[in-house]
TORVEX-487417 format. One line per 10 residues: number of its first residue (from 1); their letters; for each residue y, x, z of C-alpha. Coordinates in nm, 3 decimals. Layout:
BEGIN
NUM> A> Y,X,Z ~ ...
# end
This chain:
BEGIN
1> MAKKPQYTVH> 17.681,29.542,-0.434 ~ 17.311,29.496,-0.357 ~ 17.072,29.670,-0.591 ~ 16.839,29.435,-0.779 ~ 16.472,29.492,-0.703 ~ 16.287,29.657,-0.988 ~ 16.006,29.480,-1.167 ~ 15.773,29.703,-1.362 ~ 15.538,29.604,-1.642 ~ 15.301,29.885,-1.735
11> LIDSPAGQVT> 15.167,29.944,-2.083 ~ 14.799,29.850,-2.078 ~ 14.670,30.191,-2.189 ~ 14.905,30.390,-1.964 ~ 14.762,30.549,-1.650 ~ 14.957,30.299,-1.433 ~ 14.834,30.010,-1.649 ~ 14.475,30.125,-1.614 ~ 14.516,30.156,-1.236 ~ 14.664,29.805,-1.225
21> LASRGLTTRD> 14.368,29.665,-1.419 ~ 14.115,29.858,-1.210 ~ 14.275,29.730,-0.889 ~ 14.179,29.380,-1.008 ~ 13.829,29.489,-1.110 ~ 13.910,29.466,-1.481 ~ 13.883,29.693,-1.782 ~ 14.086,29.692,-2.102 ~ 13.792,29.519,-2.270 ~ 13.787,29.248,-2.000
31> LARAIAEFQK> 14.159,29.189,-2.053 ~ 14.110,29.160,-2.429 ~ 13.831,28.904,-2.378 ~ 14.044,28.701,-2.136 ~ 14.343,28.702,-2.374 ~ 14.121,28.591,-2.663 ~ 13.986,28.305,-2.449 ~ 14.339,28.211,-2.338 ~ 14.454,28.192,-2.701 ~ 14.159,27.969,-2.788
41> RENVRVGTLI> 14.195,27.735,-2.488 ~ 14.575,27.711,-2.492 ~ 14.616,27.722,-2.872 ~ 14.873,28.000,-2.829 ~ 14.880,28.318,-3.030 ~ 14.973,28.634,-2.843 ~ 15.137,28.848,-3.111 ~ 15.234,29.143,-2.892 ~ 15.056,29.270,-2.582 ~ 15.339,29.390,-2.359
51> GVSRDGFFGS> 15.155,29.500,-2.047 ~ 15.039,29.428,-1.694 ~ 15.220,29.402,-1.363 ~ 15.146,29.310,-1.005 ~ 15.146,28.945,-1.118 ~ 14.923,28.960,-1.426 ~ 14.948,29.006,-1.802 ~ 15.264,28.974,-2.012 ~ 15.282,28.926,-2.387 ~ 15.491,28.768,-2.657
61> TREGWRPDQP> 15.402,28.516,-2.924 ~ 15.610,28.727,-3.162 ~ 15.447,29.005,-3.364 ~ 15.620,29.337,-3.310 ~ 15.817,29.221,-3.006 ~ 16.031,29.491,-2.841 ~ 16.264,29.450,-2.543 ~ 16.555,29.607,-2.733 ~ 16.561,29.335,-3.000 ~ 16.883,29.128,-2.980
71> DAFAEPLVNI> 16.690,28.802,-2.928 ~ 16.394,28.952,-2.741 ~ 16.424,28.705,-2.454 ~ 16.532,28.400,-2.652 ~ 16.182,28.259,-2.603 ~ 15.980,28.283,-2.282 ~ 15.721,28.556,-2.260 ~ 15.354,28.469,-2.220 ~ 15.241,28.532,-1.862 ~ 14.880,28.497,-1.755
81> PWVQLLELLD> 14.840,28.539,-1.377 ~ 14.549,28.745,-1.248 ~ 14.376,28.437,-1.110 ~ 14.381,28.275,-1.454 ~ 14.253,28.593,-1.621 ~ 13.963,28.595,-1.376 ~ 13.897,28.226,-1.443 ~ 13.896,28.289,-1.819 ~ 13.629,28.554,-1.758 ~ 13.423,28.312,-1.543
91> RVPDGTTGEF> 13.469,28.534,-1.237 ~ 13.617,28.254,-1.027 ~ 13.531,27.883,-1.043 ~ 13.696,27.659,-1.302 ~ 14.004,27.494,-1.154 ~ 14.098,27.794,-0.939 ~ 14.418,27.852,-1.139 ~ 14.526,27.491,-1.089 ~ 14.465,27.515,-0.715 ~ 14.656,27.845,-0.706
101> LKSGGNQH> 14.956,27.698,-0.888 ~ 14.947,27.374,-0.686 ~ 14.968,27.579,-0.364 ~ 15.280,27.760,-0.486 ~ 15.126,28.043,-0.685 ~ 15.295,28.376,-0.630 ~ 15.588,28.224,-0.443 ~ 15.631,28.368,-0.095
# end
């Protein structure tokens, strides 16, 4: 049986999380600002900051979310791709996220 590829989400304050942020030119403070702006623009509350991955930020609308909860994945997680985080910080032009998604986003 083929082994499933692993997908890792790093805690934001972990060494790997900090490296992931730095590789995108971001700090923890930048991420916090982008998430705050996302919540305001999208009218979505991020209750739990889960972490960062090669694709962007992951969170949950639920306060105190943990992956071991029986219904942890009953609702979709919040995912903000790197391009959208950069747009929220005014580091790329407005509309860049839409163009990115229209072109297929992270799909290879």
